C-alpha positions in Angstrom: 77.3 48.9 193.9 74.4 49.7 191.4 70.8 49.3 192.5 68.7 47.5 189.8 65.9 49.4 188.1 62.4 48.1 188.5 61.2 46.1 185.5 57.5 46.3 185.0 57.2 44.0 182.0 59.3 40.9 182.9 59.7 38.0 180.5 57.0 36.1 182.5 54.8 36.9 185.5 55.7 35.6 188.9 52.9 36.4 191.3 54.5 35.5 194.7 56.5 33.1 196.8 54.3 30.0 197.2 55.9 27.0 198.9 59.2 25.4 200.1 60.2 21.7 199.8 62.5 20.5 202.6 64.3 17.2 203.0 64.1 16.0 206.6 65.6 13.0 208.4 62.8 12.1 210.7 59.4 12.7 209.0 57.3 12.0 212.1 59.3 14.4 214.3 59.3 17.2 211.7 55.6 16.8 211.2 54.9 17.1 214.9 57.1 20.2 215.1 55.3 22.1 212.3 51.8 20.8 213.1 51.6 20.9 216.9 54.2 23.5 217.9 54.2 26.0 215.0 50.5 25.4 214.1 50.5 24.5 210.4 47.7 22.3 209.1 48.5 18.9 207.5 46.6 18.5 204.3 48.0 15.2 203.1 50.6 12.7 204.3 52.1 9.3 203.5 55.3 7.5 204.5 57.5 9.7 202.4 56.1 13.2 202.5 53.8 15.5 204.5 52.0 18.5 202.9 51.1 21.4 205.2 49.5 24.9 204.8 48.6 27.9 206.9 45.1 29.1 207.9 44.6 31.8 205.2 45.9 29.7 202.3 43.5 28.3 199.7 46.4 26.3 198.0 46.9 22.7 199.0 50.4 23.2 200.5 53.0 25.8 201.3 55.4 23.5 203.0 56.4 20.0 201.9 58.5 17.8 204.1 60.2 14.9 202.3 61.9 11.9 204.1 65.6 11.9 203.2 68.9 10.7 204.5 70.3 14.2 205.0 68.5 17.6 205.6 68.5 20.0 202.7 66.3 22.4 200.8 64.9 20.7 197.7 63.0 23.5 196.0 61.7 27.1 196.4 58.3 27.4 194.7 56.7 30.4 193.1 53.3 30.9 191.6 53.0 32.4 188.1 50.0 34.1 186.6 48.8 31.5 184.2 49.9 28.4 182.2 51.3 30.6 179.4 53.8 32.1 181.8 55.3 28.6 182.2 56.0 28.5 178.5 57.4 32.0 178.6 59.6 31.0 181.5 60.9 28.0 179.5 61.7 30.2 176.6 63.5 32.7 178.8 65.6 29.9 180.4 66.4 28.4 177.0 67.5 31.8 175.6 69.8 32.3 178.6 71.3 28.8 178.4 69.7 27.5 181.6 68.5 23.9 181.8 64.9 23.3 182.8 62.3 20.4 182.9 58.6 20.1 183.3 57.9 17.7 186.2 54.9 16.0 187.7 54.4 17.2 191.3 51.7 15.9 193.5 48.7 18.3 193.9 50.2 20.8 191.4 49.4 21.4 187.8 52.1 21.7 185.2 55.3 22.5 187.0 58.6 23.9 185.6 61.8 23.2 187.5 65.2 24.8 187.0 68.4 25.7 188.8 69.3 29.4 188.5 72.8 30.5 187.6 73.8 30.6 191.3 72.5 27.1 192.3 69.1 28.0 193.8 66.6 25.3 192.8 63.3 26.7 191.8 59.9 25.5 190.6 57.1 27.5 189.0 53.5 26.5 188.7 50.2 28.3 187.8 47.7 26.0 189.4 47.5 23.9 192.6 44.7 22.0 194.1 42.4 24.3 196.1 41.2 23.9 199.7 38.8 26.0 201.7 40.8 28.4 203.8 40.7 27.9 207.6 40.8 31.5 208.6 37.6 31.3 210.5 38.2 27.8 211.9 39.5 29.1 215.2 38.8 25.7 216.7 41.8 24.4 214.6 44.3 27.2 215.5 47.4 26.0 217.2 50.9 27.3 217.9 51.4 30.9 216.6 48.3 30.7 214.3 50.4 31.1 211.0 48.3 32.6 208.3 50.3 32.4 205.1 53.8 31.8 203.7 55.4 35.2 203.2 59.0 34.9 201.8 62.3 33.1 201.4 65.8 34.3 202.4 68.9 32.7 200.9 72.6 32.9 201.4 74.2 33.8 198.1 77.9 33.7 197.2 77.3 36.4 194.6 74.8 38.9 196.0 75.0 41.5 193.3 74.7 39.1 190.4 71.9 37.2 192.1 70.0 40.4 192.7 70.4 41.5 189.1 69.2 38.2 187.8 66.0 38.3 189.9 65.5 41.9 188.9 65.3 40.7 185.3 62.5 38.4 186.4 60.5 41.4 187.7 61.5 41.2 191.4 61.6 44.8 192.7 64.1 46.0 195.3 62.6 47.4 198.5 65.5 47.6 200.9 69.2 46.9 200.8 72.2 46.8 203.1 75.4 48.3 201.8 78.9 49.0 202.9 79.8 52.6 203.5 82.1 54.6 201.2 82.4 55.2 197.5 83.0 51.6 196.6 80.5 50.1 199.0 79.2 46.7 198.1 75.6 45.5 198.6 75.6 42.7 201.2 71.9 42.0 201.3 68.8 42.8 199.2 65.1 42.4 199.8 62.9 41.9 196.7 59.2 41.5 196.2 56.5 40.5 193.6 53.4 40.7 195.7 53.5 44.3 197.1 55.1 43.9 200.5 58.7 44.1 201.5 59.9 40.8 200.1 59.2 37.4 198.5 62.9 36.7 198.0 65.7 38.1 200.1 69.4 37.6 199.3 72.1 37.6 202.0 75.8 37.6 201.5 77.4 34.3 202.6 78.4 30.8 201.7 75.9 29.7 199.0 73.7 28.5 197.6 71.9 27.8 200.9 68.5 28.6 202.3 68.7 31.0 205.2 65.1 30.8 206.2 61.5 30.7 205.1 58.8 32.8 206.8 55.2 32.6 207.8 53.0 35.6 208.5 51.2 35.7 211.9 48.2 37.9 212.8 50.0 39.8 215.6 53.2 40.1 217.6 51.4 38.4 220.5 51.1 35.3 218.4 54.9 35.2 218.1 55.4 35.8 221.8 52.9 33.0 222.5 55.0 30.6 220.3 58.0 31.3 222.6 55.8 30.1 225.6 54.7 27.1 223.6 58.2 26.1 222.6 59.5 26.6 226.1 56.8 24.5 227.7 57.3 21.7 225.1 61.0 21.4 225.5 62.2 23.4 222.5 64.0 26.3 224.3 67.3 25.5 222.4 65.4 25.7 219.1 64.6 29.4 219.7 67.6 31.1 217.9 66.8 34.8 217.7 64.1 37.1 219.0 61.4 38.0 219.5 62.3 41.5 218.2 61.7 44.1 215.6 63.8 44.5 212.5 64.8 47.9 211.2 64.8 46.2 207.8 61.1 45.7 206.8 59.9 47.0 210.2 58.7 43.4 210.9 58.2 41.9 214.3 60.1 38.6 214.2 61.1 35.3 215.8 63.6 32.8 214.3 63.4 29.1 215.3 65.1 26.0 214.1 63.2 22.8 213.3 64.5 19.3 214.4 66.9 19.2 211.4 68.1 22.8 211.8 66.1 24.3 209.0 65.4 28.0 210.0 61.8 29.3 210.2 60.9 32.9 210.7 57.5 33.9 212.2 56.8 37.4 211.0 54.3 40.3 211.1 53.9 44.1 210.6 55.8 44.9 207.5 54.4 47.5 205.0 53.0 48.1 201.5 55.4 48.5 198.5 53.1 48.1 195.5 53.4 51.7 194.1 55.3 51.8 190.8 57.5 54.6 192.1 58.4 53.0 195.5 62.0 53.9 196.2 64.4 51.3 197.7 65.6 52.1 201.2 69.3 52.0 201.8 70.8 50.8 205.2 74.4 51.1 206.2 75.8 47.7 207.0 77.1 49.1 210.3 73.8 50.6 211.4 72.8 48.6 214.6 69.1 49.4 213.9 69.2 47.5 210.6 69.3 44.0 212.1 67.1 44.9 215.1 65.5 48.3 215.5 66.3 48.2 219.2 70.0 47.7 218.5 70.5 44.0 219.4 72.8 42.2 216.9 72.1 38.7 215.6 74.0 35.6 216.9 76.9 34.2 214.9 74.8 31.2 213.9 72.4 33.5 212.1 75.2 34.5 209.7 76.9 31.2 209.3 74.3 28.3 209.4 71.9 27.5 206.7 70.3 24.6 204.7 72.2 23.5 201.5 70.2 22.9 198.3 70.0 19.2 197.4 73.0 18.2 195.3 74.4 21.7 195.0 78.0 22.5 196.0 78.4 25.4 198.5 80.8 28.2 197.4 82.6 30.8 199.4 81.2 34.3 199.1 82.9 36.9 196.8 83.5 39.0 199.8 83.1 38.8 203.6 80.7 41.4 204.9 81.7 43.3 208.1 78.5 42.8 210.1 77.7 43.4 213.7 77.6 40.0 215.6 76.4 39.4 219.1 79.1 38.3 221.6 
């Protein structure tokens, strides 16, 4: 299938992935997991929501936990360049027949919310309350010492169409997985705005669902340390996949599940992609090094389980990708 061309003058300027809003059923238990096990820092909390951030982040939050009856992903948040970009985004959405609304969100400036054509619920903002970063507050480090939110990965029922829509918004393709043969279809795409491998990844599957969100850690040893922490705190069953190294992105990774089953990746060691002539890297869908450079395939749960978006119906994918699955 065709690979989208880079668009260097998009209709509005998205800077990077910023934050994720998750609905959780036990706010206290979820807070304890992300604060004491993973090592994020609680910035504000009340009976209905908890706001957390990582050590390197100046922004007030990169993870919001909301008390809810059922677990879901409520929003994916992206930061735009300035307030004018919000008006440009509203004009683009209007021109393309997509509903949007400006909403008041705690600790954020003017925030534009919309649902894309594929059911992914997005919010854009230019300004968020600032906090001193905690990078040198080593006395506060816990868990795997997460530094910053890095990316989102979603299950999409229409991978090609979703990839092309986000390419129109200026997201640039860095790597992709494709079926072999003259009519091979793209089954996964990694797209960025900030100059590394991805801010937004699109995976073939029942969608719209959140596959995972990811935090960057300083080293691979931080990720290995989290395995020890989770094992000693009774969370062995929450370790889903890894640690290992992806062929895709070259990243050292670990996937864990929170108390509601939301998937979190801890991640380090990808690479720079900011040059204007950076060429996307193609992977064969059957290459065992793609999932894990060392050849170990992912478990079935990694391909089948994800977090639905609040209020959105989940659709079957346009095609079923023939992927390598662990026995």
